[in-house]
C-alpha positions, 0 to 999 in steps of 0.5 A: 793214840796218845802215849801221855796225857793232855796238858791242862791247857790242851784239856781245856781246848778239847772241852771247849771244842766239844762243848761248841759241837755238843751243846751249841750245835757247831760243826767240828771243823768250825769248832776247831777253827774257832778255838785254834785261831790266834793260838801259836800251837805246835803242830804236834800238840794241835794234832794231839788235841784233834786226836782226842776230840775226834776220838771222843766224838767217834765213840761218844755214846761209849765214853758217856756210858762208861762214866755214866753221863748223858751227852747233853750234860757235856757242858757241866760234866765234860771234865768227867768224860775227859778223865774217863777217856784218859783212864780208858786208854791207860793214861794218867789223868790230865792236870785240869784246874777243875775236874770231876773225878771218876769212880775207877771200879764203876768205870771198869765194870761199865767197860766190861758191860760195853764190850758185850754190846758191839754197836755201843763199843763201836760208838754207833747210835741206835738209829744208825745201827738199825739203818746199817743192818737194814741196808748193808746186812752182813757187811755192816758190822765190819763197816761200823767198826771201820767208821769208828777208826781215826781217818788217815791223812790223804792229799792229791798231787796237783798234776798241773804243776808236779808229779807224785814222786817229786811232791813226796821229795819236796815235802820231805825237804820241809819235814813232811813224811809221805808215801804213795797210795798204790791203788790211787795214782794221784793219792799220797798219804801223809804219815807225820803230824806236820803242818801241811798248810804252812808248807811252801808246797801248799802255797805253790799249789802242788797238792790239795787235801782230799781223801783217796776215796774221793779221788777215785770219784773224780778219776771215774769222770775220766775227763779229757783235754778239750772236753766240756765238763760240768761239775754241777754240785761242786761245793768248794771244788776238791773234785773240780780241781782234780778234773781240771788236772785230768783236762790238763787245763784244756777245754771248758770246766764249769763248776756250779753250786747253789751257794756262792761262798763255796764257789768263791772259795773254789776260785781261790783254790783254782788260782793257787792250783793253776786250774785256769780252765775252771769257770764258776756259775751259781745255780740261781734257778732251773733256767741255769740248767735248761740253758746247758741242755745236751751240752756236756761231754761229762757231768759229775753229780756229787749230790747232797747226801747223809755223809754216812761214808765219811763219819770217821772224818765228820763224827759229829754228824751222827749225833745230830742226824737221824733216820728221819732226814734220809727220805728228805735227802733221797728226794733231793737227790732224785730231783737233782739227777732228774733235772741236771742229767739234761746237761749230758749230750748224746754219747756223753757220760753222767757220773752220780756220786755220794759220800754215803754207803747206803744203797737207798742213796746209791744203787737204788737211786741209780736203778730208779733213774734208769728205769724212768730215763731209758735214754741213759744206759748203765756202765758200771758202779762202785761202792768204796767201803772204809772196811775194805780200802781204809779210805772214806766211804763213797759211791759212784755210778757211770751212765751214758746218754744214748739218745735225746 
């Protein structure tokens, strides 16, 4: 957290970023990109801005409560909330040109009141707290508290070009401090506020930014050189590139998605990474899947989900999403696993994954699939909880096709 207040200009950037998210409905990453574009900010100052904006969004209801405003008033009352944030963390007030003052006695009373409300203190909206209690039961309080913490900064070494120790040494020469993650062989934690994407290591494709929990999902695919592998919900391809490294560039790796722009981004990343066995294909219709029936040694289905395991990294989503959206996602997941599983050949392995921690999207979805598809058998599964690992939250399950 900060040890001294934001400058006036940085305060204005925080307010602009949060106004785009809260009043204009923009995703946080796009708000960052829009506001940082063209600015020559020092990496440490940019990091301070993202720390404040991220923390405010992770506990938005708490900070609104202690200064007595509503989130939908942020475009008018944002300076009051930012002042309250500074006081909450024991900092002097930032020197903004125009700002609304905070009654410090009322603030102190509201903080004491908030301490008696665990969900509010953890920045959890009521709909999410109800869902978490229902689905995770006694594990929910620890997970709720973990999800309001700032995310750690993880990268994955690209083993097509480098090994982990050499990457750490090369980063150190560029002023980036990093350490190995003992429990994830491909993962490195960056512990400095360095501008990673300006480094020669990044330009040379020696690493990709990827959470350590996400790296466990790709590792579960256990792809071997020479295999035919399908990443059927590839997105921008973080897990695709991890699988390409497992395959040592040998064999066929088909990355598929319903959105072409994501696959275009993947092509750029694959070129930088030296992942020459990656082929992209748009899913234009069900025929795309039918043509690949019983053809793949491995199929990864990293399906669309609620994202409730990655709220540390995407805190804005919990102020947009509601429980009403969950049944729609569960139905979409069902459609995808029922249809896309046809690509797995006999003896091949299907890996189902989400960045959610809710059983309804995870083990219950897998159990339903296995009950309706007896030609598949369960191998194992894992729920990666942030409270236990410090990573983002994920789920993965492995199943084998025994017959057509």
